C-alpha positions in Angstrom: 7.9 -3.4 -10.7 11.6 -3.3 -11.3 13.1 -5.0 -8.3 16.8 -5.9 -8.3 17.7 -8.7 -5.9 19.6 -6.4 -3.5 16.3 -4.5 -2.8 13.9 -7.5 -2.7 12.1 -8.4 0.5 12.5 -12.2 1.0 10.4 -12.5 4.1 6.7 -12.9 3.1 5.5 -11.8 6.5 7.3 -8.5 6.1 5.6 -8.0 2.7 2.2 -8.7 4.2 2.9 -6.3 7.1 3.9 -3.6 4.6 0.6 -4.1 2.7 -1.4 -3.9 5.9 0.4 -0.8 7.2 0.3 1.1 3.9 -3.2 0.0 2.9 -4.2 3.0 0.8 -3.4 1.7 -2.6 -3.2 2.6 -6.3 -5.2 0.2 -8.5 -4.4 0.0 -12.2 -6.5 -1.8 -14.7 -7.6 -1.6 -18.4 -11.0 0.0 -19.0 -11.8 -0.2 -22.7 -8.5 0.6 -24.4 -7.1 2.8 -21.6 -5.1 2.1 -18.5 -7.0 3.7 -15.6 -5.9 4.3 -12.0 -8.0 4.3 -8.9 -7.1 5.1 -5.3 -8.7 3.3 -2.4 -8.1 1.9 1.1 -7.8 -1.9 1.2 -8.4 -4.7 3.6 -5.7 -7.4 3.4 -5.9 -11.0 4.3 -2.9 -13.4 4.2 -5.0 -16.3 3.0 -3.6 -18.3 0.1 -0.1 -18.2 -1.5 0.2 -14.4 -1.7 -2.9 -13.1 0.1 -5.8 -11.0 -1.1 -7.3 -7.6 -0.7 -10.8 -6.1 -0.8 -11.7 -2.5 -1.7 -14.6 -0.5 -3.0 -15.0 2.4 -5.5 -17.7 4.9 -6.2 -20.0 3.6 -8.9 -19.3 6.8 -10.9 -15.6 6.0 -11.0 -14.7 4.5 -14.4 -12.7 1.8 -12.7 -15.9 0.6 -11.1 -16.6 -1.0 -14.5 -14.0 -3.7 -13.7 -15.3 -7.1 -14.7 -15.1 -10.4 -12.9 -11.8 -12.1 -13.9 -10.2 -8.9 -15.1 -6.5 -8.4 -14.3 -5.3 -5.5 -12.1 -2.1 -4.4 -10.5 -2.1 -2.8 -7.1 0.7 -0.6 -5.7 1.2 0.0 -1.9 3.6 2.9 -1.3 5.4 3.3 2.0 7.6 6.3 3.0 9.9 7.7 0.3 12.5 10.5 0.3 15.1 12.3 -1.8 18.7 11.3 -1.0 21.2 14.1 -1.6 24.6 13.1 -3.0 26.1 15.6 -0.6 25.4 13.2 2.2 27.6 10.4 0.8 31.3 10.1 1.5 32.1 9.0 -2.1 31.0 10.8 -5.4 27.4 9.9 -6.1 24.3 11.2 -8.0 20.9 12.0 -6.4 18.5 9.1 -5.8 15.3 8.3 -4.1 14.9 5.8 -1.2 11.5 4.1 -0.7 9.5 1.2 0.6 6.9 -0.3 -1.6 4.9 -3.5 -2.4 3.1 -4.5 -5.6 0.6 -7.2 -6.2 -1.2 -8.5 -9.3 -4.3 -10.7 -9.7 -7.8 -11.0 -11.0 -10.9 -9.1 -9.8 -14.0 -10.7 -8.2 -17.0 -8.4 -7.7 -18.5 -8.6 -4.3 -22.1 -9.3 -3.6 -24.2 -6.8 -1.5 -23.6 -8.7 1.8 -19.9 -9.0 1.2 -19.7 -5.3 0.4 -21.6 -4.5 3.6 -19.2 -6.5 5.7 -16.2 -4.8 4.0 -17.5 -1.3 4.7 -17.9 -2.2 8.4 -14.5 -3.9 8.6 -12.7 -0.9 6.9 -14.3 1.5 9.3 -13.4 -0.7 12.3 -9.8 -1.0 11.1 -9.2 2.7 10.9 -11.4 3.9 13.7 -9.4 1.7 16.1 -6.6 4.3 16.0 -8.5 7.4 14.7 -11.1 7.5 17.5 -10.5 4.6 19.8 -12.6 6.1 22.7 -15.7 6.7 20.5 -15.3 4.8 17.2 -17.6 5.6 14.4 -19.4 2.7 12.6 -21.6 2.6 9.5 -24.1 1.1 11.9 -24.6 4.6 13.4 -26.2 5.7 10.1 -30.0 5.3 9.8 -31.1 2.5 7.5 -31.9 4.8 4.6 -28.4 6.4 4.8 -26.7 3.1 4.9 -28.7 1.7 2.0 -27.8 4.9 0.0 -24.1 4.5 0.9 -23.9 0.9 -0.2 -25.9 1.7 -3.4 -23.3 4.3 -4.4 -20.3 2.0 -4.3 -19.0 -1.2 -5.9 -16.9 -3.7 -4.0 -14.1 -5.9 -5.2 -11.7 -8.6 -4.1 -8.4 -9.4 -5.7 -6.6 -12.7 -4.9 -2.9 -12.0 -5.6 -1.2 -14.3 -8.2 2.0 -12.4 -7.2 3.0 -10.0 -4.5 6.5 -8.6 -3.9 8.0 -6.0 -1.7 10.9 -3.7 -2.2 13.2 -1.8 0.2 15.3 0.6 -1.7 17.4 1.8 1.2 21.0 2.3 -0.2 21.9 -1.4 0.3 24.1 -1.0 -2.8 26.2 1.7 -1.1 29.2 1.5 1.1 28.7 1.5 4.9 30.2 5.0 5.1 27.8 6.3 2.4 24.9 4.6 4.2 25.9 6.3 7.5 26.1 9.6 5.7 22.6 9.3 4.2 21.1 8.3 7.6 22.7 11.3 9.2 21.4 13.6 6.5 17.9 12.2 6.8 17.9 12.5 10.6 19.1 16.1 10.3 16.4 17.0 7.9 13.9 15.6 10.4 10.6 15.4 8.6 8.4 12.3 9.2 9.3 10.5 5.9 13.0 11.2 6.3 13.0 9.8 9.9 11.0 6.7 8.8 13.5 5.9 6.0 16.4 6.6 8.3 14.9 4.2 10.9 14.4 1.5 8.2 18.0 1.9 7.0 19.3 1.6 10.6 17.2 -1.6 11.1 18.7 -3.1 7.9 22.2 -2.4 9.2 21.5 -4.3 12.4 20.0 -7.4 10.7 
């Protein structure tokens, strides 16, 4: 991605946490002669220089035709909001503030046991906060249902050759303009605006 130095995340641990927190990803790859996109929850591991992710896709999805060794790019999008020029103290144009990460690497197709473990791990990761008192697990399916589920999907792992994060949070603006944008976002009050305002405040304190 286009990532000017002023917006780059230099702390690798922060990038890894961004990928873990915003784990529903866009996966881009070349199928035949066309660039295709897929959307999937991911499991991140910080192993290796840049980490790796696992995901699965419906076998009917054209992207499930990804071959071993094929290159893909994966985008993880955090909160993002419109920034009105009316919030700034100096003349500006509209822009968009956002938090994102992007990784690239080569695909490895998972074997059936690896895919089974991934499905259980993904459910466990999300049930921990969705239904902590009575978490659902694929193990609650009868054996025939579980076999059918696993037979309908293909699993993948991507070890990242590169992984970078971006905080586009008005770092290239004056302190007065940043303060005005934060005030505008907090007044607007929706979840994304408040998340970006909080991230901008955090940057000002660091």
